[in-house]
C-alpha positions as CSV (number, residue, x, y, z in Angstrom):
1,X,-16.4,-7.2,2.5
2,X,-12.9,-7.1,1.0
3,X,-10.2,-5.9,3.4
4,X,-6.8,-4.9,2.2
5,X,-3.9,-3.4,4.1
6,X,-1.3,-1.3,2.1
7,X,2.0,-1.8,3.9
8,X,5.5,-0.5,3.8
9,X,8.6,-1.0,6.0
10,X,11.9,0.8,6.5
11,X,15.0,-1.2,7.6
12,X,18.5,-0.9,8.9
13,X,19.9,-2.3,5.6
14,X,19.1,-4.5,2.6
15,X,19.8,-8.1,3.7
16,X,18.3,-10.1,6.6
17,X,21.2,-12.5,6.1
18,X,23.5,-9.7,7.2
19,X,21.5,-9.2,10.4
20,X,19.4,-6.2,9.2
21,X,16.1,-5.5,10.9
22,X,12.8,-3.6,10.5
23,X,12.8,-0.1,12.1
24,X,9.4,1.2,10.9
25,X,6.1,-0.3,9.8
26,X,3.3,1.7,8.2
27,X,-0.1,0.4,7.1
28,X,-3.3,1.9,5.8
29,X,-6.6,0.0,5.5
30,X,-8.8,-0.3,2.5
31,X,-12.4,-1.8,2.7
32,X,-13.9,-2.6,-0.7
33,X,-11.2,-0.4,-2.3
34,X,-12.0,2.6,-0.1
35,X,-9.6,4.2,2.4
36,X,-11.1,4.0,5.8
37,X,-8.7,6.2,7.7
38,X,-7.5,3.4,10.0
39,X,-3.8,2.9,10.1
40,X,-1.0,1.2,12.0
41,X,2.3,2.9,12.4
42,X,5.2,2.1,14.7
43,X,8.9,2.8,14.9
44,X,11.0,-0.1,16.2
45,X,14.3,-0.4,18.0
46,X,16.3,-2.9,15.9
47,X,18.9,-3.5,18.6
48,X,21.6,-2.8,16.1
49,X,23.0,0.3,14.2
50,X,21.3,1.7,11.0
51,X,23.7,1.4,8.0
52,X,24.8,4.8,6.6
53,X,23.3,3.9,3.2
54,X,19.9,3.1,4.7
55,X,20.0,6.3,6.7
56,X,20.5,8.3,3.5
57,X,17.3,6.8,2.2
58,X,14.9,7.2,5.2
59,X,16.7,9.5,7.5
60,X,15.9,7.4,10.6
61,X,18.9,7.3,13.0
62,X,20.0,4.8,15.6
63,X,19.8,7.5,18.2
64,X,16.1,8.2,17.3
65,X,15.3,4.5,17.6
66,X,17.1,3.9,20.9
67,X,13.9,4.5,23.0
68,X,11.5,2.8,20.7
69,X,9.9,-0.6,21.5
70,X,11.5,-3.8,20.1
71,X,9.6,-5.8,17.5
72,X,8.5,-8.4,20.2
73,X,6.5,-5.7,22.0
74,X,4.5,-4.6,18.9
75,X,4.3,-8.0,17.1
76,X,0.8,-9.0,18.5
77,X,-0.7,-5.6,17.7
78,X,0.8,-5.7,14.2
79,X,-0.5,-9.2,13.5
80,X,-3.9,-8.3,14.9
81,X,-4.1,-5.4,12.4
82,X,-3.1,-7.3,9.3
83,X,-4.3,-10.8,9.9
84,X,-7.0,-11.9,7.4
85,X,-6.3,-9.0,5.1
86,X,-4.7,-8.9,1.7
87,X,-1.4,-7.1,1.9
88,X,-0.6,-4.6,-0.9
89,X,3.2,-4.0,-1.0
90,X,5.5,-2.5,-3.6
91,X,8.3,-5.0,-4.1
92,X,6.6,-7.4,-1.8
93,X,9.5,-10.0,-1.5
94,X,11.6,-7.4,0.3
95,X,9.1,-6.4,2.9
96,X,7.7,-9.9,3.3
97,X,11.2,-11.3,3.8
98,X,11.9,-8.8,6.6
99,X,8.6,-9.5,8.3
100,X,9.1,-13.2,8.1
101,X,12.6,-12.8,9.6
102,X,11.2,-10.7,12.5
103,X,8.6,-13.4,13.2
104,X,11.2,-16.1,13.1
105,X,13.4,-14.3,15.5
106,X,10.6,-14.3,18.1
107,X,10.9,-18.1,18.1
108,X,7.2,-18.5,18.9
109,X,6.2,-20.7,16.0
110,X,4.3,-17.8,14.3
111,X,5.1,-18.9,10.9
112,X,5.2,-16.8,7.8
113,X,3.0,-13.7,7.2
114,X,1.6,-15.3,4.0
115,X,-0.1,-17.9,6.2
116,X,-2.1,-15.1,7.7
117,X,-2.6,-12.7,4.7
118,X,-2.8,-12.7,1.0
119,X,0.0,-10.6,-0.7
120,X,-0.3,-8.4,-3.8
121,X,3.0,-7.1,-5.2
122,X,2.3,-3.7,-6.9
123,X,5.8,-3.7,-8.5
124,X,4.9,-6.9,-10.4
125,X,1.5,-5.4,-11.3
126,X,3.2,-2.3,-12.6
127,X,5.8,-4.2,-14.6
128,X,3.0,-6.3,-16.3
129,X,1.1,-3.1,-17.1
130,X,4.0,-1.0,-18.1
131,X,6.7,-3.3,-19.5
132,X,10.1,-1.8,-20.2
133,X,9.3,1.3,-18.1
134,X,10.6,2.4,-14.7
135,X,8.2,1.3,-12.1
136,X,9.5,2.7,-8.8
137,X,6.9,4.2,-6.6
138,X,8.0,7.7,-7.6
139,X,7.8,6.7,-11.2
140,X,4.2,5.5,-10.7
141,X,3.3,8.7,-8.9
142,X,4.4,10.7,-11.9
143,X,2.6,8.4,-14.3
144,X,-0.7,8.4,-12.4
145,X,-0.6,12.0,-11.2
146,X,-0.3,11.1,-7.5
147,X,1.0,13.9,-5.2
148,X,4.3,12.7,-3.7
149,X,5.7,16.2,-3.0
150,X,6.2,15.4,0.7
151,X,8.4,12.4,-0.1
152,X,11.8,13.9,0.3
153,X,12.9,10.8,2.3
154,X,11.3,7.4,2.5
155,X,8.9,6.9,5.4
156,X,6.8,3.8,5.9
157,X,3.4,5.4,6.7
158,X,3.7,8.1,4.0
159,X,4.8,5.6,1.4
160,X,1.9,3.3,2.4
161,X,-0.5,6.2,1.9
162,X,1.0,7.1,-1.5
163,X,1.0,3.5,-2.5
164,X,-2.7,3.1,-1.7
165,X,-3.5,5.9,-4.1
166,X,-1.2,4.4,-6.8
167,X,-2.6,0.9,-6.3
168,X,-6.2,2.1,-6.7
169,X,-5.3,3.9,-9.9
170,X,-3.1,1.1,-11.2
171,X,-5.9,-1.4,-10.8
172,X,-8.5,0.8,-12.4
173,X,-10.2,2.6,-9.5
174,X,-10.4,6.0,-8.0
175,X,-9.4,6.7,-4.4
176,X,-11.8,7.8,-1.8
177,X,-11.7,8.3,2.0
178,X,-14.8,7.0,3.8
179,X,-15.2,7.9,7.4
180,X,-18.3,7.2,9.5
181,X,-18.7,10.7,10.7
182,X,-17.6,14.2,9.9
183,X,-15.2,16.7,11.6
184,X,-14.0,15.7,15.0
185,X,-16.5,12.8,15.2
186,X,-14.5,11.0,12.6
187,X,-11.4,10.9,14.7
188,X,-10.4,9.0,17.8
189,X,-9.5,5.4,18.7
190,X,-11.1,2.2,17.5
191,X,-12.3,-0.6,19.7
192,X,-9.0,-2.4,18.9
193,X,-7.1,0.6,20.2
194,X,-5.7,1.6,16.8
195,X,-5.6,5.4,16.2
196,X,-8.1,6.5,13.5
197,X,-7.4,9.6,11.4
198,X,-7.9,10.8,7.8
199,X,-5.0,9.7,5.6
200,X,-2.8,12.6,4.5
201,X,-5.6,15.2,4.6
202,X,-3.1,17.9,3.7
203,X,-2.2,16.2,0.4
204,X,-3.7,17.6,-2.8
205,X,-6.7,15.6,-4.1
206,X,-6.1,13.3,-7.1
207,X,-6.9,14.5,-10.5
208,X,-10.0,12.8,-12.0
209,X,-9.6,12.4,-15.8
210,X,-13.0,12.2,-17.6
211,X,-13.4,10.6,-21.0
212,X,-14.2,12.8,-24.0
213,X,-17.1,12.1,-26.4
214,X,-14.6,11.1,-29.0
215,X,-12.8,8.7,-26.6
216,X,-16.1,7.2,-25.6
217,X,-17.1,6.7,-29.3
218,X,-13.7,4.9,-30.0
219,X,-14.3,2.7,-27.0
220,X,-17.7,1.7,-28.2
221,X,-16.3,1.0,-31.6
222,X,-13.6,-1.2,-30.1
223,X,-16.1,-3.2,-28.1
224,X,-18.3,-3.7,-31.2
225,X,-15.2,-5.1,-33.0
226,X,-14.5,-7.5,-30.2
227,X,-18.1,-8.7,-30.3
228,X,-17.9,-9.3,-34.0
229,X,-14.6,-11.1,-33.8
230,X,-15.6,-13.3,-30.9
231,X,-19.0,-14.3,-32.4
232,X,-20.3,-14.6,-28.8
233,X,-21.0,-11.0,-28.0
234,X,-19.1,-8.7,-25.7
235,X,-20.5,-8.0,-22.3
236,X,-19.2,-4.7,-20.9
237,X,-20.7,-2.1,-18.5
238,X,-21.7,0.6,-21.0
239,X,-24.7,2.4,-19.5
240,X,-26.0,-0.9,-18.2
241,X,-26.2,-2.5,-21.6
242,X,-24.3,-5.4,-23.2
243,X,-22.8,-5.2,-26.7
244,X,-24.0,-8.3,-28.6
């Protein structure tokens, strides 16, 4: 079973070299490309002030963070949630750099996050698929019809939820929320003590775009052309048959 964790962070500023720290981590879980409803979300006391420029982006103040736990107190819980998963992150070098910095500051020999998780950078994927176009998360939401109307400010959990939808569409799938039960039975706390809830249940459902008969015919013609050009046949899932 393939497990992925879509992750986002918010920080006090842009550079770890300038002493900036993580102030929020948001993660949502995918199993076999399906949203499970499990998530990890924590605000963190960075033990320093939030830069004014960063506050304008996420709206998280130093005063709000004053009574939140420091990273050392949530590190084990965070690592338990993400370890062994493939992390899906937009502009991954930024978030990975900050996570690695937090682990290094603990001075416990925890190493880098990439030693525990695979990492997929959705910004790199989007640039490869849409070269020469803007590929910020908001741009991708507009391109793929993902509802980001609640995103007036950046927030790690909301951005992770939105990115999960974008990632599934960017990589060719449709999003789905799969919970074991229905109604209140689908909520509660997992054995690991992580809160379980549906992801953004108040957000509008994604639009499903069906192919037209004319588009399907052009698709079949294209596959036939590939088969002729290759001389080896074209194996493609078209109603369970191969085009040879």
